[in-house]
DRENDO-1510 file (C-alpha; in Angstrom, 1 decimal, always signed):
<recs>
REC; n; res; u; v; w
REC; 1; MET; -9.5; +2.6; -14.1 .
REC; 2; THR; -6.8; +4.4; -12.2 .
REC; 3; ALA; -4.6; +2.7; -9.6 .
REC; 4; PRO; -5.7; +2.8; -6.0 .
REC; 5; THR; -3.9; +5.1; -3.6 .
REC; 6; PHE; -2.8; +3.1; -0.6 .
REC; 7; THR; -2.1; +5.1; +2.6 .
REC; 8; LEU; +0.9; +2.8; +3.2 .
REC; 9; PRO; +2.1; +1.5; -0.1 .
REC; 10; MET; +3.3; -1.8; +1.3 .
REC; 11; VAL; +1.4; -4.9; +0.2 .
REC; 12; ALA; +1.4; -7.4; +3.0 .
REC; 13; ILE; +1.7; -10.9; +1.6 .
REC; 14; LEU; +0.4; -13.7; +3.8 .
REC; 15; ARG; +1.5; -16.7; +1.8 .
REC; 16; GLY; +0.5; -20.0; +3.4 .
REC; 17; ILE; -1.9; -18.6; +5.9 .
REC; 18; THR; -4.9; -20.7; +6.9 .
REC; 19; PRO; -8.5; -19.5; +7.5 .
REC; 20; GLU; -8.0; -20.2; +11.2 .
REC; 21; GLU; -5.2; -17.7; +11.3 .
REC; 22; THR; -6.5; -15.1; +8.9 .
REC; 23; VAL; -8.6; -12.8; +11.0 .
REC; 24; ALA; -6.0; -12.4; +13.7 .
REC; 25; HIS; -3.0; -11.8; +11.4 .
REC; 26; VAL; -4.9; -9.5; +8.9 .
REC; 27; GLY; -6.3; -7.6; +11.9 .
REC; 28; ALA; -2.8; -7.0; +13.2 .
REC; 29; LEU; -1.7; -5.7; +9.8 .
REC; 30; VAL; -4.7; -3.4; +9.5 .
REC; 31; ASP; -4.1; -2.1; +13.0 .
REC; 32; ALA; -0.5; -1.4; +12.0 .
REC; 33; GLY; -1.7; +0.8; +9.1 .
REC; 34; TYR; -1.6; -1.6; +6.2 .
REC; 35; ASP; -4.4; -1.1; +3.7 .
REC; 36; ALA; -3.4; -3.7; +1.1 .
REC; 37; ILE; -3.4; -7.3; +2.0 .
REC; 38; GLU; -2.6; -10.1; -0.4 .
REC; 39; ILE; -3.3; -13.8; +0.2 .
REC; 40; PRO; -1.7; -15.9; -2.5 .
REC; 41; LEU; -3.7; -18.6; -4.1 .
REC; 42; ASN; -1.2; -21.3; -3.3 .
REC; 43; SER; -2.2; -20.9; +0.3 .
REC; 44; PRO; -4.4; -23.6; +1.8 .
REC; 45; ARG; -8.2; -22.9; +1.4 .
REC; 46; TRP; -7.4; -19.5; +0.1 .
REC; 47; GLU; -11.1; -18.9; -0.9 .
REC; 48; GLU; -12.1; -19.1; +2.8 .
REC; 49; SER; -9.2; -16.9; +4.0 .
REC; 50; ILE; -9.9; -14.1; +1.4 .
REC; 51; ALA; -13.6; -14.2; +2.1 .
REC; 52; LEU; -12.9; -13.9; +5.9 .
REC; 53; ALA; -10.5; -11.0; +5.4 .
REC; 54; GLN; -12.9; -9.2; +3.2 .
REC; 55; GLN; -15.8; -9.8; +5.6 .
REC; 56; HIS; -13.9; -8.5; +8.6 .
REC; 57; PHE; -11.7; -5.8; +7.1 .
REC; 58; GLY; -12.9; -5.0; +3.7 .
REC; 59; ASN; -14.1; -1.6; +4.9 .
REC; 60; ARG; -10.6; -0.7; +6.1 .
REC; 61; ALA; -8.2; -2.3; +3.6 .
REC; 62; TRP; -8.0; -3.6; +0.1 .
REC; 63; ILE; -8.1; -7.4; +0.2 .
REC; 64; GLY; -6.7; -9.3; -2.8 .
REC; 65; GLY; -5.4; -12.6; -4.2 .
REC; 66; GLY; -1.9; -13.2; -5.3 .
REC; 67; THR; -0.2; -15.7; -7.6 .
REC; 68; VAL; -3.2; -15.5; -9.9 .
REC; 69; LEU; -2.8; -17.5; -13.0 .
REC; 70; ARG; -6.1; -18.4; -14.6 .
REC; 71; ASN; -9.3; -16.6; -15.5 .
REC; 72; GLU; -11.5; -18.9; -13.4 .
REC; 73; GLN; -9.5; -17.9; -10.3 .
REC; 74; VAL; -10.3; -14.3; -11.2 .
REC; 75; ASP; -14.0; -15.2; -11.3 .
REC; 76; THR; -13.8; -16.8; -7.9 .
REC; 77; LEU; -12.0; -13.8; -6.4 .
REC; 78; VAL; -14.7; -11.5; -7.7 .
REC; 79; ALA; -17.4; -13.7; -6.3 .
REC; 80; ILE; -15.9; -13.6; -2.8 .
REC; 81; GLY; -15.3; -9.9; -2.8 .
REC; 82; ALA; -11.6; -9.4; -3.6 .
REC; 83; ARG; -10.7; -6.0; -4.9 .
REC; 84; PHE; -7.3; -6.7; -6.6 .
REC; 85; ILE; -5.1; -9.4; -7.9 .
REC; 86; VAL; -1.4; -9.8; -8.1 .
REC; 87; THR; +0.2; -11.9; -10.8 .
REC; 88; PRO; +3.7; -13.4; -11.0 .
REC; 89; ASN; +4.0; -12.7; -14.7 .
REC; 90; PRO; +2.4; -10.5; -17.4 .
REC; 91; ARG; -0.4; -12.5; -19.1 .
REC; 92; PRO; -2.4; -10.1; -21.2 .
REC; 93; SER; -5.5; -12.3; -21.5 .
REC; 94; LEU; -5.6; -12.7; -17.7 .
REC; 95; ILE; -5.0; -9.0; -17.1 .
REC; 96; ARG; -7.8; -8.0; -19.5 .
REC; 97; HIS; -10.2; -10.5; -17.9 .
REC; 98; ALA; -9.5; -9.2; -14.4 .
REC; 99; VAL; -9.8; -5.5; -15.5 .
REC; 100; ALA; -13.1; -6.2; -17.3 .
REC; 101; SER; -14.3; -7.9; -14.1 .
REC; 102; GLY; -13.7; -4.7; -12.1 .
REC; 103; LEU; -10.5; -5.7; -10.3 .
REC; 104; GLN; -7.3; -3.8; -9.9 .
REC; 105; VAL; -4.3; -5.6; -11.3 .
REC; 106; MET; -0.7; -5.6; -10.0 .
REC; 107; ALA; +1.1; -7.4; -12.8 .
REC; 108; GLY; +4.4; -9.1; -12.2 .
REC; 109; PHE; +7.2; -8.4; -14.7 .
REC; 110; ALA; +11.0; -8.4; -15.1 .
REC; 111; THR; +11.8; -6.4; -18.2 .
REC; 112; ALA; +10.7; -3.2; -19.8 .
REC; 113; SER; +9.0; -5.2; -22.6 .
REC; 114; GLU; +7.0; -7.2; -20.1 .
REC; 115; ALA; +6.0; -4.0; -18.3 .
REC; 116; PHE; +4.7; -2.4; -21.4 .
REC; 117; ASP; +2.8; -5.5; -22.4 .
REC; 118; ALA; +1.1; -5.5; -18.9 .
REC; 119; LEU; +0.2; -1.8; -19.2 .
REC; 120; ASP; -1.1; -2.3; -22.7 .
REC; 121; ALA; -3.4; -5.1; -21.4 .
REC; 122; GLY; -4.8; -2.7; -18.7 .
REC; 123; ALA; -2.7; -3.4; -15.6 .
REC; 124; GLN; -2.9; -0.4; -13.2 .
REC; 125; MET; +0.1; -1.3; -11.1 .
REC; 126; LEU; +3.4; -3.1; -11.8 .
REC; 127; LYS; +5.4; -5.5; -9.7 .
REC; 128; LEU; +9.1; -6.1; -10.3 .
REC; 129; PHE; +9.6; -9.7; -9.4 .
REC; 130; PRO; +11.9; -11.0; -8.1 .
REC; 131; ALA; +13.4; -7.6; -7.2 .
REC; 132; THR; +16.6; -8.4; -5.4 .
REC; 133; PRO; +18.3; -10.4; -8.2 .
REC; 134; TYR; +17.9; -7.3; -10.4 .
REC; 135; GLY; +18.6; -4.7; -7.7 .
REC; 136; PRO; +17.8; -0.9; -7.3 .
REC; 137; GLY; +19.8; -0.1; -10.5 .
REC; 138; HIS; +17.3; -2.0; -12.5 .
REC; 139; VAL; +14.4; +0.0; -11.0 .
REC; 140; LYS; +16.2; +3.2; -11.8 .
REC; 141; ALA; +16.7; +2.2; -15.4 .
REC; 142; LEU; +13.1; +1.1; -15.7 .
REC; 143; ARG; +11.9; +4.4; -14.3 .
REC; 144; SER; +13.7; +6.2; -17.2 .
REC; 145; VAL; +11.2; +4.7; -19.7 .
REC; 146; LEU; +8.1; +3.8; -17.7 .
REC; 147; PRO; +5.4; +6.5; -17.2 .
REC; 148; ARG; +6.2; +8.5; -14.1 .
REC; 149; GLU; +2.7; +8.2; -12.8 .
REC; 150; GLN; +2.7; +4.4; -13.1 .
REC; 151; PRO; +2.9; +2.8; -9.6 .
REC; 152; LEU; +5.9; +0.4; -9.5 .
REC; 153; TYR; +6.3; -2.0; -6.6 .
REC; 154; VAL; +9.2; -4.3; -5.8 .
REC; 155; VAL; +8.6; -7.8; -4.5 .
REC; 156; GLY; +11.0; -10.6; -3.6 .
REC; 157; GLY; +13.7; -10.3; -1.0 .
REC; 158; ILE; +12.6; -6.9; +0.3 .
REC; 159; THR; +13.5; -6.2; +4.0 .
REC; 160; PRO; +13.3; -3.1; +6.2 .
REC; 161; ASP; +17.1; -2.7; +5.6 .
REC; 162; ASN; +17.0; -2.6; +1.8 .
REC; 163; LEU; +13.7; -0.9; +1.2 .
REC; 164; ALA; +15.2; +2.6; +1.2 .
REC; 165; ALA; +17.5; +1.8; -1.8 .
REC; 166; TYR; +14.5; +0.7; -3.9 .
REC; 167; VAL; +12.4; +3.6; -3.0 .
REC; 168; ALA; +15.2; +6.0; -3.8 .
REC; 169; ALA; +15.6; +4.3; -7.2 .
REC; 170; GLY; +12.0; +5.0; -8.0 .
REC; 171; ALA; +9.8; +2.3; -6.5 .
REC; 172; LEU; +6.6; +3.6; -5.0 .
REC; 173; GLY; +6.5; +0.8; -2.5 .
REC; 174; ALA; +6.9; -2.9; -2.0 .
REC; 175; GLY; +5.2; -6.2; -1.5 .
REC; 176; ILE; +6.6; -7.9; +1.6 .
REC; 177; GLY; +6.3; -11.6; +2.1 .
REC; 178; GLY; +8.8; -13.9; +3.7 .
REC; 179; ASP; +10.3; -11.3; +6.0 .
REC; 180; LEU; +6.8; -10.4; +7.2 .
REC; 181; TYR; +5.0; -13.7; +7.5 .
REC; 182; THR; +5.9; -17.4; +7.3 .
REC; 183; PRO; +3.3; -20.1; +7.7 .
REC; 184; GLY; +2.4; -20.9; +11.3 .
REC; 185; GLN; +4.4; -18.1; +12.9 .
REC; 186; PRO; +3.0; -16.6; +16.1 .
REC; 187; LEU; +0.9; -13.4; +15.9 .
REC; 188; HIS; +3.5; -11.3; +17.8 .
REC; 189; ARG; +6.0; -12.0; +15.0 .
REC; 190; THR; +3.6; -10.6; +12.4 .
REC; 191; GLN; +3.0; -7.6; +14.6 .
REC; 192; GLU; +6.7; -7.0; +15.1 .
REC; 193; GLN; +7.6; -7.3; +11.4 .
REC; 194; ALA; +4.7; -5.2; +10.3 .
REC; 195; LEU; +5.8; -2.4; +12.5 .
REC; 196; ALA; +9.4; -2.7; +11.4 .
REC; 197; PHE; +8.5; -2.4; +7.7 .
REC; 198; ALA; +6.0; +0.4; +8.4 .
REC; 199; GLN; +8.6; +2.4; +10.4 .
REC; 200; ALA; +11.2; +1.8; +7.6 .
REC; 201; TYR; +8.9; +3.2; +5.0 .
REC; 202; ARG; +7.6; +6.2; +7.1 .
REC; 203; THR; +11.2; +7.1; +8.0 .
REC; 204; LEU; +11.8; +7.7; +4.3 .
REC; 205; HIS; +8.9; +10.2; +4.0 .
REC; 206; GLY; +9.5; +12.1; +7.2 .
</recs>
């Protein structure tokens, strides 16, 4: 199973969102061009939020769950229609279970050894996390050994201002969380930040 090709390779992370807010905020992101939306599983009533997002926007965007740690969470995500998972760490048994269940996996890692463990288990995408403590130099070094076709995303501390350095170092895109959305923020803030990140990425590609 090959990795999905996102029109805008920026995974929008809505950590802490509630079902009551989901449709409005996910709708704003989709309208801004985002086609990969992650709702972490440490959000309140995440099953409802992901199901709502899939119901309303699953035909326009990939809807997935983040901070996935256990096989039973994978099973629930499959049942409610999620299409991908994001993990904070490489856990081969979890990755294999998710891939066997038909999901795309963006596996969190920090070192080259962890990256290859995740790939060996079947992960289609990699997520350097947390990115900013390591810096763009770490991405460049990883790129010298990782398969060139392997999608590599950076997550953790990414802003519109530092995005360019990571893309120049070899990241395909980024997962954007705290600078995009914080729990309870007004819709206009999500819209503003979504546009800022999208513009920052599109500027890099003309």
